[in-house]
N, C-alpha and C positions, 0 to 999 in steps of 0.2 A: 443356483450357484454351486459350482463344484470346486472343492479345495484342491491344492496341488497333490494331495494324497489320493485323489480320486473319490474321496468320501464327500458326503453332503453335509457334514458337520466338522467342526474344527477340533480334530483329535489331538490328544496329548502327544502321541507318537509323531504326528506330523509336525507339531510345533517344535518338539525337541530336535528333530532332524533338521529343520530349517535353522534353528538357533545354533546348534552345535555341529551340524554337518555330518551327523552319524546317529545311529541308534543309541538312545540313552535308556538304561534299565534302572528301575527303582529297586533298591535293596532294602527290604523291610527288616527293621531292627527292633529288638526288645531290650530296653535298658532297665526293665523292672519297675517302671514308674507306677504309682498308685493313681488315685483319682479322688477328688473331694466327695464324689458320689459313692465311694467305696470305703473310705477310711473313717467315716463318721462325721466328717466336717459338715457335709450336707446330706449325707445318707449312707446307706449300706447296700451292697449288691449291684450298684451301678444303675444305668438306665434300664428300662424293662426289657429291652432287646439285646443288651450287651452280654456277650458270652463270658463264662468264667475266666477266659484268657484275656479279658479286657480288650477285645477286638484285635488281639495279637495272634490269632490262630495260625496265620501264615507268616509270622515274623520269626526272627532268629531265636536261638536258645538263650534265654536270659541267664543261664548259669555260666555262659561264656562272656568274655569281654566283647566290647563293641568291635574292636579290631578283628577278633577271631570270628565273630558272626559275619562281619563284612567279607572276610577272606573266604569263608566256607560258601557263602551264597554267591558272591561274585564269580568265584571259580567255576561253580556249576553253570552260571549264566553264560560265561565265556565259551563254554562248549557249544551253546546254541547260537550265540552271537559273538563270533571271534573278534570283531572290530568294535564292539560296544564300549561306551563310556558308562559311568555309573552315578546314580544319585542316592546316597544313603537316605533312608526314610525312617524316622523315629515314629513308629506306628502304634505300638501297644501302650495302652493307658493314656494318661495325660502328660505329654512330653515336655511341659514347662513347669511341672508341679514338683519343684525341688529348689534348694538354695541355688542362687545364680552361679556360684563358683563351681558347683557340681555340674550344672548344665553346661557351663563353658568347657569344662574338661571333657565331657561326653561328646559334645558337638564337634570339638576340634579333633578328638580321637577318630571320629567318623570322617571328617574332612581330609585328614592327613593320610589318605590311602591312594594307591595308584589309580589313575584314570577316573578320578572323581571330578565332576563338573558342577556340582551343586549340592544342596541339602534341602530336605523336606521334613517339616516338623508338624505333627498332628497334636492339637491341643483344644482347650476350652476357652471361651472368652473371659471367664472369671479367673483364669490362671495366667494372665499376662499383665503382671504389675509393671511399674515404671522401670525397675531394675532389669526385668526380663526384656522389656521393650528395647532398652538401650543395648543389651547384649545382641538381640536379634538384628538391630540396626547395624551394629558393628560387623556382624557376620555377613549381612546383605551387601556391605561395601566390599567384601572380599570374594564373594562367590554368589551364584544364583540361588537365592533362598526362596522357598515357598512355605508359608505358614498355612496349615490346613485347619480351619475352624469348623467345629461341629455345630451346626444350627438346626438341621433336620426339618424345621418348620418355622414360619414367621408367626404362627399362632400360639400365644402363651397358654391358652386353654389346653391345647394339645401338649405343650411342653410340660404342663403339670401332670397330665396323664402318664406321660412317658418318664416322669421323674428326672427331667433334664437338669433342674437345679439352677438354671439361668433363664433370663427373659430376653426378648428381642431387643429391648433397649440396651442391655449389657452387650449383646452381640454387636450392635451398631457402634457403640462407643469403642469397643476393641477394634473392630474392622477399620474405622476411620483413623484411629491412631496408627495402625499398621500401614495404611495407605499413605498417611502423611510422611512416614519414614521411607516411602517408596519400596515397601516390602510387598511382594506378590502374595495375594491371599487366594486360597482355594476354599470354597464354601461347600460343605456337605449338606445334602438334602435327602430325606427319605420319603419315598412314596408309599402310601398305604398305611400310615399310622392310624391307630384306633380313633374312630369318630370323624376322620377327615373325608370330605367329599372330593370329587375330581376338581371342582372349582377352587377348593382350598389349596390343593396341590399345585394347580396352575398359578394361583395367586402368590404362593411362596416363590415359585420360579420367576414370576414377573417382577416381584419386589427385589429379589436378589439381582436379577439382570439389570435393573435400573441403577443399582449401586456400582455396577461395572467391576466386579472382581476380576482378577487375572484368570481364574478358572473355577469350574463348578464340577462337583461329583454328584451324580444322581444314582440312588440306590432304590431297590424295592425293600420292603420290610421282610426280614428273614425271621422265621420262627426257629429258634435254636434250643436244644436241650438244656435243661437246668437254668432257664430264665423265667422271669415273671411273665414274659410274653407267651411262653409255652403253656403256662397255666391258664392264661386268658384264652388262648386258642382252643384248648381242650374244653373250655366252658362255652365256646361259641361267641366270645366277646370281641374277637378280632378275626378278620378274614384276610386271605391273601389273593393276589391277582392270578387270573389265568394268563398264559403267556401272550396270547393275541391281544388281550386287554391291556397288558403292560406295554407291549410294543407300540400300540396305538397311542397310549398316554405319553410315552417318551417322545414320539414324533410330534405330538401336539406341543410338548414343552420345548423341544428343540426349535420349533418354528417361531417361538416368541423370545428366545434368548438372543442377545446381541451377537452378530456374526463374528466379532473380534474376540469373544470370550472363549477360552480353551475349555473343551469338554474332557475332563480327565477320566470320567467313567459314566456309563449309562446303565450298567447292571452291576450286581454285587456278587461276591463270592461267599459261599457258606461251605464249610468242610463237610464232606460226605458223612463223617462220623457224628456230627452234631446237628446237621440240618434236618428239621422236621418238615418244613414247607417254606416256599414252593419248591418241590423237587425238580421241576423243569429248569430252575435257575442254575443247576449244576452244569448244564450244557450251555456254557457261556456263549460259544460261537453261534449257537442256534439263535440266541437272543440278538446278538450283534448283526447277524445276517438278516434276521427278521426286520430290524430297524432299517437296514440298507434297502431292503426290498420294498418296504412300506413307503419310505421317502421317495424312491423311484416311482412307485405306483402313483403317488400323489403329485409327482413332479414338484417336489418340495425340498427344502433345505433349511439349515439353521439360520434363523433370523428373517425368514420370509415374511412373517407377520409381526416382527419386532417394531414397535411404534417409533423408536428413535431412528432406526435405520431407514424406515419408510419415510419419515419426515425429512431426513437428509436427501433422499432421492427426489422427493417432491420439490425441495428447495433448490 
């Protein structure tokens, strides 16, 4: 199966072009949100892989307002994509972790900018209370909203190792509440977490695919400076993928993901200044090209071995 983009998987760029008729670029924002894993509510320091920037290494300058951040970043993007529209992306920290009126003000400050076609909000399943859920529902009725939920793995044993602070049951509860409100959900998964085998990584993808989220992000584990993961790496307690090994795994995972699910990402970004390993991940397009070539070599595509789509074909 070849998608309209020419890719063998359902890319976010292709989905956005089909939905909005043009390039849509995500504008990563930093509203200065903390996280229950950082402020002592559930722990300090964040998950073991989380950078001191709370995963906001590529987001805007939190000393500036949301409007200023959006203006700075979108202006730079317009030079590359003159006809692009934009989707503000609250990326750094836990972006529903504040009183609901503060959230409302920040979200609408992002939405009320020129050429904005939607909004994306990254958060945790334990930080979406009923009041936040109602606000998200309100926004989803006005614009295209995606809520990005960090799951990383369906295995709670691994969740304890990475200090996730939530379990799979909490994730499922939040996920289904969002879906009931017709809110698009993007699920984050990380390959290569400590103690996980390939079969466990495949099982995480299989279970999430069965839930039929709007989209999925697949990352590899990054070893970043000044993280607990870096200490574990130095002690030999955690390993990283070789590039060919990772490319093969991603292709295996794509093959079992339902073909209608949007793939927002198949590789991760680590800043050159903070990345310890794997250094090959800096060359993002090498990874993307590697996946394209491997799918072509296999004559394979997203969903080729997905049980639900195979059943529908047989029926």
